[in-house]
Structures are given as C-alpha cells and as structure tokens.
C-alpha positions as CSV (number, residue, x, y, z in Angstrom):
1,X,59.2,55.3,34.9
2,X,60.8,51.9,34.5
3,X,60.1,50.4,31.0
4,X,59.0,46.8,31.0
5,X,60.8,45.4,28.0
6,X,59.0,42.5,26.4
7,X,61.1,39.7,24.8
8,X,59.1,38.6,21.8
9,X,61.8,36.2,20.5
10,X,65.6,35.8,20.8
11,X,66.0,38.4,18.1
12,X,63.1,40.8,18.8
13,X,62.2,43.0,21.8
14,X,59.2,45.4,22.2
15,X,60.0,48.4,24.3
16,X,56.9,50.2,25.6
17,X,57.2,53.9,26.1
18,X,54.8,55.9,28.3
19,X,54.9,59.7,28.2
20,X,53.4,61.7,31.1
21,X,49.8,61.4,29.8
22,X,46.7,59.5,30.7
23,X,45.4,56.5,28.7
24,X,48.6,55.8,26.9
25,X,49.8,52.5,28.5
26,X,50.7,50.0,25.8
27,X,50.4,52.6,23.1
28,X,53.8,54.1,22.2
29,X,56.8,51.9,21.5
30,X,60.2,51.2,20.0
31,X,61.3,47.9,18.6
32,X,64.8,46.4,18.9
33,X,65.8,43.8,16.3
34,X,68.9,41.7,16.9
35,X,69.2,39.5,13.9
36,X,72.1,39.5,11.6
37,X,72.2,43.2,12.3
38,X,71.1,45.2,15.3
39,X,68.5,47.9,14.6
40,X,66.3,50.2,16.6
41,X,63.0,50.9,14.9
42,X,61.5,54.2,16.0
43,X,62.4,55.9,19.2
44,X,59.2,57.4,20.7
45,X,58.8,60.9,21.9
46,X,61.6,62.9,23.5
47,X,59.9,62.8,26.9
48,X,60.5,59.0,27.0
49,X,64.1,59.1,25.9
50,X,65.4,58.3,29.4
51,X,63.2,55.2,29.5
52,X,64.3,54.0,26.1
53,X,68.0,54.5,27.0
54,X,67.5,52.6,30.3
55,X,65.8,49.8,28.4
56,X,68.7,49.5,26.0
57,X,71.2,49.4,28.9
58,X,69.2,46.6,30.5
59,X,69.4,44.7,27.2
60,X,73.2,45.4,27.2
61,X,73.0,47.2,23.9
62,X,76.0,49.4,23.5
63,X,76.1,49.5,19.7
64,X,73.5,49.7,16.9
65,X,74.0,49.2,13.2
66,X,71.1,51.4,12.2
67,X,68.3,53.5,13.7
68,X,65.3,53.2,11.4
69,X,62.5,55.8,11.5
70,X,59.1,54.8,10.0
71,X,58.2,58.5,10.0
72,X,59.0,61.7,11.7
73,X,55.9,62.3,13.7
74,X,57.1,63.2,17.3
75,X,55.6,60.1,18.9
76,X,57.9,58.0,16.6
77,X,60.9,60.1,16.1
78,X,60.9,62.8,18.8
79,X,63.7,61.2,20.9
80,X,66.1,60.8,18.0
81,X,68.3,63.6,19.2
82,X,68.8,62.1,22.6
83,X,69.3,58.6,21.2
84,X,71.8,59.8,18.6
85,X,73.9,61.5,21.3
86,X,74.4,58.2,23.1
87,X,74.7,56.0,20.0
88,X,77.0,58.1,17.9
89,X,77.9,55.6,15.2
90,X,74.7,54.3,13.5
91,X,73.2,56.0,10.5
92,X,69.6,57.1,11.0
93,X,67.4,56.0,8.1
94,X,64.3,58.0,7.2
95,X,62.3,59.1,4.2
96,X,63.9,61.8,2.0
97,X,61.1,64.2,2.9
98,X,62.0,63.9,6.6
99,X,65.6,64.8,6.4
100,X,65.3,68.6,6.5
101,X,62.8,68.3,9.4
102,X,65.4,66.3,11.4
103,X,68.3,68.7,10.7
104,X,66.2,71.7,11.4
105,X,63.1,70.6,13.4
106,X,61.7,74.0,14.4
107,X,59.0,74.0,11.7
108,X,58.1,70.4,12.7
109,X,57.8,71.3,16.3
110,X,55.7,74.4,15.7
111,X,53.4,72.5,13.4
112,X,53.0,69.7,15.9
113,X,52.1,72.2,18.6
114,X,49.5,73.7,16.4
115,X,47.9,70.4,15.6
116,X,48.2,68.5,18.9
117,X,48.3,71.4,21.4
118,X,49.0,70.2,25.0
119,X,49.8,66.7,23.7
120,X,52.8,68.0,21.8
121,X,54.1,69.5,25.0
122,X,53.8,66.1,26.7
123,X,55.8,64.6,23.8
124,X,58.5,67.3,24.2
125,X,60.5,69.0,21.4
126,X,62.8,67.2,19.0
127,X,66.5,68.0,18.9
128,X,68.3,68.6,15.6
129,X,70.4,65.9,14.0
130,X,73.7,66.4,12.1
131,X,73.1,65.9,8.4
132,X,76.0,63.4,8.1
133,X,74.1,61.0,10.5
134,X,71.1,60.8,8.1
135,X,70.6,58.3,5.3
136,X,67.6,58.6,2.9
137,X,65.6,55.4,2.9
138,X,65.7,55.1,-0.9
139,X,69.5,54.9,-0.6
140,X,69.5,52.4,2.2
141,X,70.5,49.0,1.0
142,X,71.1,46.1,3.3
143,X,70.7,42.4,2.6
144,X,69.0,41.8,6.0
145,X,66.3,44.5,6.0
146,X,64.4,46.2,3.2
147,X,62.6,49.6,3.2
148,X,59.0,49.7,1.8
149,X,57.5,53.1,0.9
150,X,54.1,53.3,2.5
151,X,52.8,56.9,2.4
152,X,49.2,56.0,3.4
153,X,49.5,57.4,7.0
154,X,52.0,60.2,6.1
155,X,53.8,61.0,2.9
156,X,57.1,60.4,4.6
157,X,56.2,56.9,6.0
158,X,58.5,53.9,5.4
159,X,58.0,50.4,6.6
160,X,60.9,47.9,7.1
161,X,60.9,44.2,6.5
162,X,63.4,41.6,7.7
163,X,63.2,37.9,6.9
164,X,60.6,37.3,9.6
165,X,59.2,40.6,10.7
166,X,57.4,43.5,9.1
167,X,57.8,46.8,11.1
168,X,54.8,48.6,9.8
169,X,54.8,51.8,11.9
170,X,51.2,53.1,11.4
171,X,50.8,51.8,7.8
172,X,48.8,48.8,9.1
173,X,46.6,50.8,11.5
174,X,46.6,51.1,15.3
175,X,46.4,47.8,17.1
176,X,45.8,46.6,20.7
177,X,45.7,43.0,21.8
178,X,42.6,42.0,23.8
179,X,41.8,39.0,26.0
180,X,40.9,35.6,24.5
181,X,43.1,36.2,21.4
182,X,41.0,39.1,20.2
183,X,42.3,42.5,19.2
184,X,41.2,46.0,18.5
185,X,42.3,47.6,15.2
186,X,41.5,51.0,13.7
187,X,42.7,53.3,10.9
188,X,45.3,56.0,11.5
189,X,44.0,58.4,8.8
190,X,44.5,62.0,10.0
191,X,44.1,64.9,7.6
192,X,45.4,65.1,5.0
193,X,44.3,61.6,4.0
194,X,44.1,59.9,0.6
195,X,42.3,56.6,0.5
196,X,43.8,55.4,-2.7
197,X,47.4,56.0,-1.4
198,X,46.6,54.2,1.8
199,X,45.2,51.2,-0.1
200,X,48.2,51.1,-2.4
201,X,50.5,51.2,0.7
202,X,48.7,48.2,2.2
203,X,48.9,46.4,-1.2
204,X,52.7,46.9,-1.1
205,X,52.9,45.4,2.4
206,X,50.6,42.5,1.5
207,X,52.8,41.7,-1.5
208,X,55.8,41.2,0.9
209,X,54.1,38.1,2.4
210,X,55.6,38.8,5.8
211,X,55.1,36.3,8.6
212,X,54.7,38.7,11.6
213,X,53.6,42.3,11.7
214,X,55.1,44.6,14.4
215,X,52.9,47.7,15.0
216,X,54.2,51.1,16.1
217,X,50.9,51.3,18.1
218,X,51.1,48.6,19.6
219,X,52.3,45.0,19.8
220,X,52.6,42.1,17.4
221,X,50.4,39.7,15.4
222,X,51.2,36.5,13.5
223,X,49.9,36.1,10.0
224,X,50.7,39.6,8.8
225,X,49.0,39.1,5.4
226,X,45.7,38.3,7.1
227,X,46.0,41.4,9.4
228,X,46.8,43.7,6.5
229,X,44.0,42.3,4.3
230,X,41.6,42.9,7.2
231,X,42.8,46.4,7.6
232,X,42.5,47.1,3.9
233,X,38.9,45.9,4.0
234,X,38.4,48.1,7.1
235,X,39.6,51.2,5.2
236,X,37.1,50.6,2.4
237,X,34.3,49.9,5.0
238,X,35.0,53.3,6.6
239,X,34.8,55.0,3.3
240,X,31.4,53.5,2.6
241,X,29.9,54.2,6.0
242,X,31.3,57.7,6.3
243,X,30.1,58.6,2.8
244,X,26.6,57.3,3.7
245,X,26.6,59.5,6.8
246,X,27.7,62.5,4.8
247,X,24.8,62.0,2.5
248,X,22.4,62.0,5.4
249,X,23.9,64.6,7.8
250,X,24.1,68.3,7.6
251,X,27.2,70.3,6.9
252,X,28.2,70.9,10.6
253,X,31.5,69.1,10.9
254,X,31.1,68.3,14.6
255,X,27.7,66.6,14.0
256,X,29.1,64.7,11.0
257,X,32.0,63.4,13.0
258,X,29.8,62.3,15.9
259,X,27.4,60.5,13.6
260,X,30.2,58.8,11.7
261,X,31.9,57.7,14.9
262,X,28.7,56.2,16.3
263,X,28.1,54.3,13.1
264,X,31.7,53.0,12.9
265,X,31.7,51.7,16.4
266,X,28.5,49.9,15.7
267,X,29.3,48.4,12.3
268,X,33.1,48.0,12.1
269,X,33.9,44.4,13.4
270,X,37.6,45.3,14.0
271,X,36.5,47.8,16.6
272,X,33.9,45.6,18.3
273,X,36.1,45.4,21.4
274,X,36.1,49.1,21.9
275,X,33.7,48.8,25.0
276,X,36.2,46.4,26.6
277,X,39.0,49.0,26.6
278,X,39.8,50.8,29.9
279,X,37.9,54.1,30.2
280,X,41.0,56.2,29.9
281,X,42.0,54.3,26.7
282,X,38.5,54.8,25.3
283,X,38.8,58.5,25.9
284,X,42.2,58.5,24.1
285,X,40.9,56.4,21.3
286,X,37.8,58.6,20.8
287,X,40.0,61.7,20.3
288,X,42.2,59.8,17.7
289,X,39.1,58.3,16.0
290,X,37.6,61.7,15.6
291,X,40.8,62.9,13.9
292,X,40.8,59.8,11.6
293,X,37.2,60.5,10.7
294,X,38.1,64.1,9.8
295,X,40.7,62.7,7.5
296,X,38.1,60.7,5.7
297,X,35.6,63.6,5.5
298,X,38.3,65.8,3.9
299,X,39.1,63.1,1.4
300,X,35.5,62.3,0.5
301,X,34.6,65.9,0.1
302,X,37.6,66.4,-2.3
303,X,36.5,63.5,-4.6
304,X,32.8,64.1,-4.5
C-alpha cells in the first residue's frame, strides 16, 4: 500500500502506516523530524516496514542521525529490525527496560500474541537488534532533542522534545482530528495501569511548555499544553466515573466494562465525537476502550 506522507512543516513529516487490518486508517504512524538533526520517531509494526521505507525513499532520506522509540510495543517498534538493516548507522534510542527485548525479542513477541491474539499476527514479529546499535534514553544527550521519561502508558515509555515539537507517543492519549476543528481524544490505559504515574507523566510533559504535540496515534495539535491539561482532566474524570460504576455494578467484569463504557461515552466531552467516527473505526475504538477501562478497573480495585 502506498503511504501518503503528510508534510506538516519544512522540518516535520507525518508518515501514516496501515497494517492489513480493518478500521486502522489514520491510526498508526511514524514521524520524521528534519531540523538541526534528522530523526525518525517510532517505526510502526513490521508488517508496514516496506511502506515506511518507501516513504523515506520518496522523501530522499538516505541517512538518519537517530531512530527514537517512544516505547517497544509492536505497533511503535515492531519494524525496527527492517529499518535498522537499511539505515545501518544511526543509534536506536529507547528506554533502558526495552533494550533486552530488542536484542532478544522472543518474549516480547510471545507476550504480545498472548495479549493481542490475531492483531499481533497482523503486526508481524519483531526482528532482533544488535546490542551495539542501541542507546539507553537516559544516556542520550543531544542539544536539539531531549528525552522525557513518561511511564504512564508503559513503564518503558519515553517522549521526546525538540525546540518546537513534543513527540508524545501514547503519553498524551490517542487522538484523531475531526471536521470543523474538533477532535476525539481518549486515554491509552491498558492493564497494568497506575493513575498516579500517568498523571505525573502528564505533569512532566506540561512542564515542558511545548508548542505542538505530535501523537503516535494520530496526528498533531497546536497548543500542546492545553491538550495535555485536557487529557489530564480526562484521566481524573475517568477515575471518578469508573469508580462510581464499580460502586453500583456487580462483580462481573464484562458487565462492569459495558456499564463504564456507556457512561464514559455519554459524559466524557473529549469523546463526544465518537458517533461521528466511521463504523469500522468505532469498532476498533470500542475494543481499545474496553482494554483501557480494564486498566482502570484493575487500578481502582488495587487501591480500594
């Protein structure tokens, strides 16, 4: 599939990536930053590696200074083996906890299949990376881009900030632009989820006072601080509404999740555009929303 590269600015390109699945247009992506240095931020799943490489060729990219991984989930890092084979020079920056999974990815692959089932097979397996290609994000120092540790979505999550852009991965939630300058935004809070860690991650990003936020899923928004503050408020709203449903529902997890999801779609203003999403996207989002609600239920049960 031909990848329609989106030029955001002279120094920024959004590369949509579409694995062989339904309901995933404008959902997976990589970012190419061409400022004082040239960086690829995330690489998508391995099944979309040919599309990413084709897009980079179209942009006449034959050299990268760094490949930056926000986290090692296969929809963000799965293609790293294929990309590293073509771009043999740049160091690959990721959280220290991710290094062993990239050099020996079999446990990551088996765990992903167990959690995601057929979706993992559509992502495809991840190839191992030579240890000498990897650089721990806490040892990455560059005057033009700064790592920010943001373990709210996953313990190995790192965001990256340039002078103008914040590459937030999933630390700022999952975003989709809508008509009339509206947007859809929801948490990415799968089990195991810890609300206090997620809020602290957002506080760290808010303190950066970035101009523009670049989402892993999907797209871009000006006024990054406003978007991050709105998402922080959303996380706390979800905690309140889900806790209220837990107090009124029985112990059957399936019933709890359904009741919570119905309540969230009704009362969360950042998801008010859900009904305007295409039907296949609604189906995809419902599956992810249920997973995010499960993360909250596990957290709230642990602190009650």
